[in-house]
C-alpha positions in Angstrom: 26.3 106.4 234.9 24.9 103.7 232.5 21.5 102.3 232.0 21.1 98.9 233.6 18.9 97.8 230.7 20.8 99.0 227.5 24.0 100.3 229.1 23.5 103.7 227.5 25.0 106.8 229.2 22.3 108.5 231.3 21.9 111.5 233.5 22.2 110.9 237.1 19.2 113.1 237.9 17.0 111.5 235.3 14.3 109.0 236.2 14.1 107.3 232.7 16.6 106.2 230.2 16.6 108.5 227.2 17.3 105.7 224.8 15.1 102.8 226.0 12.8 104.4 228.6 13.9 102.1 231.4 12.7 103.3 234.8 15.9 104.1 236.6 14.2 104.7 240.0 13.1 101.1 240.3 16.6 99.7 240.4 18.6 102.5 241.8 21.8 101.3 243.5 21.8 101.5 247.3 24.1 103.9 249.0 24.9 101.1 251.6 26.8 98.1 250.4 26.8 94.8 252.4 30.1 94.0 253.8 31.9 91.0 252.3 32.5 88.1 254.6 35.8 88.4 256.4 38.7 86.3 255.2 40.0 83.5 257.4 43.0 85.4 258.6 40.7 88.3 259.5 38.6 86.2 262.0 38.6 87.5 265.6 40.9 85.6 268.0 39.8 84.8 271.5 42.0 86.2 274.3 42.3 82.8 276.0 43.7 81.2 272.8 46.1 84.1 272.4 47.5 83.4 276.0 47.8 79.6 275.3 49.5 80.2 272.1 52.0 82.5 273.7 52.8 80.0 276.4 53.2 77.2 273.9 55.4 79.4 271.9 57.6 80.1 275.0 57.8 76.3 275.7 58.8 75.6 272.2 61.4 78.2 272.4 62.8 76.8 275.7 62.7 73.3 274.2 64.6 74.4 271.2 67.2 76.0 273.4 67.6 72.9 275.6 67.8 70.7 272.5 70.5 72.8 270.9 72.4 72.9 274.2 72.2 69.1 274.6 73.3 68.6 271.1 76.2 70.9 271.6 77.2 69.2 274.9 76.9 65.7 273.2 78.9 66.9 270.3 81.6 68.3 272.5 81.7 65.0 274.5 81.9 62.9 271.3 84.6 65.1 270.0 86.4 64.7 273.4 86.1 60.9 273.4 87.2 60.8 269.8 90.1 62.9 270.5 91.0 60.7 273.6 90.6 57.5 271.5 92.6 59.0 268.7 95.3 60.2 271.3 95.2 56.7 272.8 95.8 55.1 269.4 98.5 57.6 268.6 100.1 56.9 272.0 100.0 53.2 271.5 101.5 53.4 268.0 104.2 55.8 269.3 105.0 53.5 272.2 105.2 50.5 270.0 107.5 52.3 267.6 109.7 53.5 270.4 109.8 50.0 272.0 110.8 48.3 268.7 113.5 51.0 268.2 114.9 50.2 271.6 114.9 46.4 270.8 116.9 47.1 267.7 119.6 48.8 269.7 119.4 46.2 272.4 118.3 48.7 275.1 116.0 46.1 276.7 115.2 48.0 279.8 113.8 51.0 277.8 112.1 48.7 275.4 110.4 46.8 278.3 109.2 50.2 279.8 107.5 51.2 276.4 105.8 47.9 276.0 104.6 47.8 279.5 102.9 51.2 279.0 101.3 49.7 275.8 99.8 47.0 278.0 98.6 49.5 280.5 96.9 51.6 277.8 95.4 48.7 275.9 95.5 45.4 277.8 94.1 43.5 274.8 96.8 44.7 272.3 98.9 41.6 271.5 101.9 43.6 270.3 102.5 45.0 273.8 102.9 41.4 275.3 105.0 40.3 272.3 107.4 43.2 272.6 107.6 42.9 276.4 108.4 39.2 276.1 111.3 39.9 273.6 112.7 42.5 276.0 112.5 40.2 278.9 114.3 37.5 276.9 117.0 40.0 276.1 117.4 40.7 279.8 117.7 37.0 280.5 114.3 36.9 282.4 112.9 33.8 280.7 110.4 33.0 283.4 109.0 36.6 283.4 108.7 36.5 279.6 106.7 33.3 279.8 104.5 34.7 282.5 103.7 37.9 280.6 103.0 35.8 277.4 100.7 33.6 279.5 98.8 36.7 280.5 98.6 38.0 277.0 97.2 34.6 275.7 94.6 34.6 278.4 93.4 38.1 277.4 93.9 38.1 273.6 93.9 34.5 272.5 96.4 35.6 269.9 98.0 32.8 268.0 101.3 34.8 267.5 101.8 34.9 271.3 101.4 31.1 271.4 103.9 30.6 268.7 106.3 33.0 270.5 106.0 31.1 273.8 106.8 27.8 272.1 109.8 29.3 270.4 111.1 30.7 273.7 110.6 27.3 275.5 112.4 25.5 272.6 115.3 27.9 272.5 115.7 27.7 276.4 115.7 23.9 276.2 118.2 23.9 273.5 120.5 26.3 275.5 120.2 24.1 278.5 121.0 20.9 276.6 124.0 22.6 275.0 125.3 23.7 278.4 124.8 20.2 279.8 126.7 18.7 276.7 129.6 21.2 277.3 129.7 20.2 280.9 129.9 16.6 280.0 132.6 17.2 277.4 134.7 19.2 280.0 134.9 16.3 282.4 134.8 13.4 280.1 137.9 11.2 279.7 138.4 7.9 277.8 138.1 6.0 281.1 134.9 7.8 282.0 132.3 6.6 279.4 129.7 6.7 282.1 129.7 10.5 281.8 127.4 10.1 278.8 124.9 8.7 281.1 124.6 11.9 283.1 120.9 12.8 283.4 119.1 15.7 281.8 119.2 18.9 283.8 115.6 18.4 284.9 116.3 15.0 286.3 115.8 14.2 289.9 118.6 11.8 290.8 122.3 12.4 290.3 125.2 9.9 290.4 128.9 10.3 290.1 130.8 8.4 287.3 131.2 5.3 289.4 127.5 5.0 290.0 127.6 6.2 293.7 124.3 7.7 294.6 124.7 11.3 295.9 121.1 12.3 296.5 118.0 14.1 295.1 117.2 17.5 293.8 113.8 18.9 293.0 113.2 19.0 289.3 112.0 22.2 287.5 109.2 21.6 284.9 108.1 25.3 284.5 109.1 25.3 280.9 107.2 22.2 280.2 104.1 23.5 282.0 104.3 26.8 280.0 104.5 24.9 276.8 101.5 22.7 277.7 99.6 25.8 278.9 100.1 27.4 275.4 98.2 24.4 274.0 95.5 24.0 276.8 94.6 26.4 279.5 93.5 23.4 281.6 97.2 22.8 282.4 97.9 23.2 286.1 101.2 21.4 286.8 103.5 18.5 286.2 103.9 15.3 288.3 107.0 13.1 288.4 107.7 9.9 290.4 111.3 8.8 290.5 112.0 5.2 289.4 108.8 5.0 287.3 107.5 6.1 283.9 105.3 8.7 285.7 106.3 12.1 284.4 103.8 14.2 282.6 101.4 17.1 282.6 98.5 17.4 285.1 95.2 19.1 284.1 91.9 20.2 285.6 88.7 21.5 284.0 87.9 24.6 286.2 84.2 24.5 285.1 83.6 20.9 286.3 82.1 20.1 289.8 82.8 16.4 289.4 85.9 14.3 288.6 84.5 12.7 285.5 85.5 15.1 282.7 89.1 13.8 282.3 88.4 10.2 283.3 88.2 9.1 279.6 89.8 12.1 277.9 93.3 12.9 277.1 95.3 16.1 277.4 93.7 17.4 274.1 90.2 16.8 275.5 89.7 13.9 273.1 88.1 10.6 274.0 90.8 8.3 275.3 90.8 5.0 277.1 93.8 5.8 279.1 92.9 9.4 280.1 95.4 11.8 281.6 96.6 12.8 285.0 94.0 15.2 286.5 93.4 16.9 289.8 90.4 16.6 292.0 87.9 19.4 291.4 87.8 20.3 295.1 91.6 20.9 295.4 92.9 24.5 295.9 95.5 25.5 293.3 97.6 28.4 292.3 101.0 29.3 290.8 102.9 28.6 294.0 102.7 26.4 297.1 101.0 29.1 299.1 97.8 28.5 297.2 97.6 24.8 298.0 94.8 23.4 300.2 95.5 20.8 302.9 95.3 17.9 300.4 95.8 17.7 296.6 94.7 14.5 294.9 95.9 13.6 291.4 94.1 10.7 289.6 95.3 8.5 286.9 94.3 5.2 285.2 96.0 1.9 286.0 95.2 -1.3 283.9 97.9 -3.4 285.3 98.5 -4.0 289.0 101.8 -5.7 288.3 104.3 -2.8 287.6 106.5 -5.1 285.5 103.5 -6.3 283.5 104.7 -6.7 279.8 101.6 -8.5 278.5 100.5 -7.0 275.2 104.0 -5.5 274.9 103.3 -3.4 278.1 100.2 -1.9 276.5 98.4 -1.7 279.9 101.4 -0.5 281.8 100.4 3.1 281.6 99.6 6.1 283.8 99.6 5.2 287.5 100.3 1.5 287.0 103.9 2.1 288.0 102.6 3.3 291.4 102.3 -0.4 292.4 106.2 -0.5 292.6 105.9 1.1 296.0 104.4 -2.1 297.3 108.0 -3.4 297.2 109.9 -2.4 300.4 113.2 -2.1 298.6 111.8 0.2 296.0 110.0 2.2 298.6 113.3 2.6 300.6 115.2 3.9 297.5 112.5 6.3 296.3 111.2 8.4 299.2 109.8 11.4 297.1 107.2 12.5 294.6 107.7 15.7 292.8 105.0 18.2 291.7 105.6 21.4 289.8 103.3 24.4 289.6 103.7 27.2 287.0 106.0 29.2 289.4 107.1 26.7 292.0 108.7 23.2 292.3 107.6 21.0 295.1 109.0 17.9 296.8 106.7 15.6 298.7 107.9 12.9 301.1 105.9 9.7 301.0 104.1 8.9 304.3 101.6 6.2 303.3 101.1 3.5 300.7 97.6 2.0 301.1 94.4 0.4 299.8 90.9 1.4 300.8 87.3 1.0 300.0 85.8 4.4 299.1 82.3 3.1 300.0 83.5 3.7 303.6 82.1 7.1 304.5 85.0 7.7 307.0 87.6 7.0 304.3 87.7 10.5 302.7 91.4 10.3 301.8 90.9 12.3 298.5 89.1 15.2 299.9 90.5 18.7 300.4 89.0 19.3 303.9 88.1 22.9 304.7 89.4 22.3 308.3 93.0 20.9 308.2 92.3 19.2 311.6 89.6 17.2 309.9 92.1 15.9 307.4 94.7 15.1 310.1 92.0 13.1 311.8 91.4 11.1 308.5 95.1 10.7 308.1 95.7 9.3 311.5 92.5 7.2 311.9 91.8 6.0 308.3 94.9 6.3 306.2 97.9 5.3 308.3 96.2 2.3 309.8 95.8 1.0 306.1 99.3 1.8 305.0 101.6 -1.0 304.1 104.4 0.8 306.0 104.8 2.9 309.1 106.9 6.0 308.3 109.0 8.1 310.7 107.1 11.3 310.0 105.3 13.8 312.3 102.3 15.9 311.1 100.5 19.0 312.0 97.5 21.1 310.5 99.9 23.5 308.7 101.3 20.6 306.5 100.2 20.2 302.9 99.7 16.8 301.3 99.8 15.3 297.8 97.8 12.0 297.1 98.2 9.9 293.9 95.2 7.7 293.5 94.2 4.9 291.1 91.8 2.0 290.7 93.0 -1.5 291.0 91.9 -5.0 289.9 93.6 -7.2 292.5 94.5 -6.4 296.1 98.0 -7.3 297.4 96.2 -10.2 299.3 95.3 -11.8 296.0 91.6 -10.9 296.1 90.2 -10.3 292.6 88.1 -7.2 292.6 86.4 -8.3 289.4 84.5 -10.8 291.4 82.2 -8.0 292.7 81.2 -5.3 290.3 80.0 -3.0 293.0 83.5 -2.5 294.5 85.1 0.9 294.7 88.6 -0.1 295.9 91.5 2.3 295.5 95.2 2.1 295.7 97.0 5.4 296.7 100.4 6.9 297.7 100.2 9.9 300.0 103.1 12.4 300.6 103.8 15.4 302.7 105.2 18.7 301.3 108.8 19.2 302.2 110.1 22.6 303.4 112.3 24.0 300.5 115.0 24.7 303.2 115.1 21.0 304.2 117.6 18.9 302.3 116.2 15.9 300.6 117.5 12.5 302.0 118.6 9.5 300.1 116.4 6.8 301.7 113.0 6.4 303.3 112.8 5.5 306.9 109.9 3.0 307.7 108.9 -0.3 309.2 106.4 -2.9 307.8 102.9 -2.5 309.1 102.2 -6.0 310.3 98.7 -5.3 311.5 97.3 -3.0 308.9 93.5 -2.6 308.2 92.2 -4.4 305.2 88.9 -3.2 303.9 86.4 -5.8 302.7 85.8 -6.2 299.0 82.4 -5.1 297.8 79.6 -2.9 299.2 80.0 -1.2 302.5 79.7 -1.9 305.4 81.3 -5.2 305.8 83.6 -6.7 308.5 87.0 -5.0 308.6 89.9 -7.5 308.8 93.4 -7.1 310.0 96.1 -9.0 308.2 99.8 -9.0 307.6 101.0 -6.7 304.7 101.0 -8.1 301.3 
């Protein structure tokens, strides 16, 4: 033991330090020491907190288990999808490779089967449509090849498919022209130079070498429609009127609810004074005749009422100007049909009325596609036929389908200038009834002159309706 004052060693039993005399009893160390304050981790814990901590720990444990399980499931799902996608890509590549191999060995049936599977697996893969089109061409199924390319263009908007469609159309036309040329050469003799005047295979009227008329056939414009569709998806058909310069594509903007879009636009949707042939927005359309509504109206500009008008070098003799030829009874007699082709069907319509009318007349809804066919038959019998220049020997019923070619005019057949009244909405139209494809086309129209036809007044409606001899 040491002295607290001088640190000298002292006897435990002594009361004073032997060196300095310090009183050791005064500052004797206590036998009891004060406990040190507990460390933080030695603090007592309340039982309630212990219980809550255990619950929280259990929840955390469960959450961790759930989280790990979810991550595992998601990982497996992602792996599965990745494998499926990878397998789909591998399958597509393998099928394309197989299809191209079959094309090389000219096994077109097997090639087609592979490419159709590609389209089924991946409908937006352009190579599937391209290969299928090549296979169909190899099988001689040109129309089917164009159909599948049309589907592919709609889904993929791929330029290569558009180019291929044009190539197929051009090759098919060249083949047809070559066959027609061989046919002419096979029958031509020095005394039959008229053989060179035989019409194109798409033509509607055939003659023998001596110019004897032998009848009509319905033209096929499906290739021209497909070619135009590859340029513009507003293409819906092709109209042709024998004996006139009317033979061109017909369009419609499916997004429009009026007839104004193509009034001053051309096929390429550019501003154009002469416009293009376009179909009424209310008409029902489709690839074949079964889709047609009761009345389909085609509009076109006409800046010359005289079909033989050669003023300004015939500059204004465009679009439906040539429709006015049907005012001539002789022309009407020799040209009884209008032809209208759809993408997958070729239709012949027999003319049943050539008429003028004022569209301000609320009853004169000649250009509407009536929901109830009986309503249109009523308009036909009560409004259209009484205004026709001719009475035709034709019967109608609600199951019939009709085509109307309509245009504006500047002078009526009665010599009344429509420019004298700027409020006029006068129209000139030719209406025709769809012919059953089993019905043979006849050479001449059967009709009589309508001596007491209705003539609508010029200007605003209503005005007094007159009856006058045909113009």
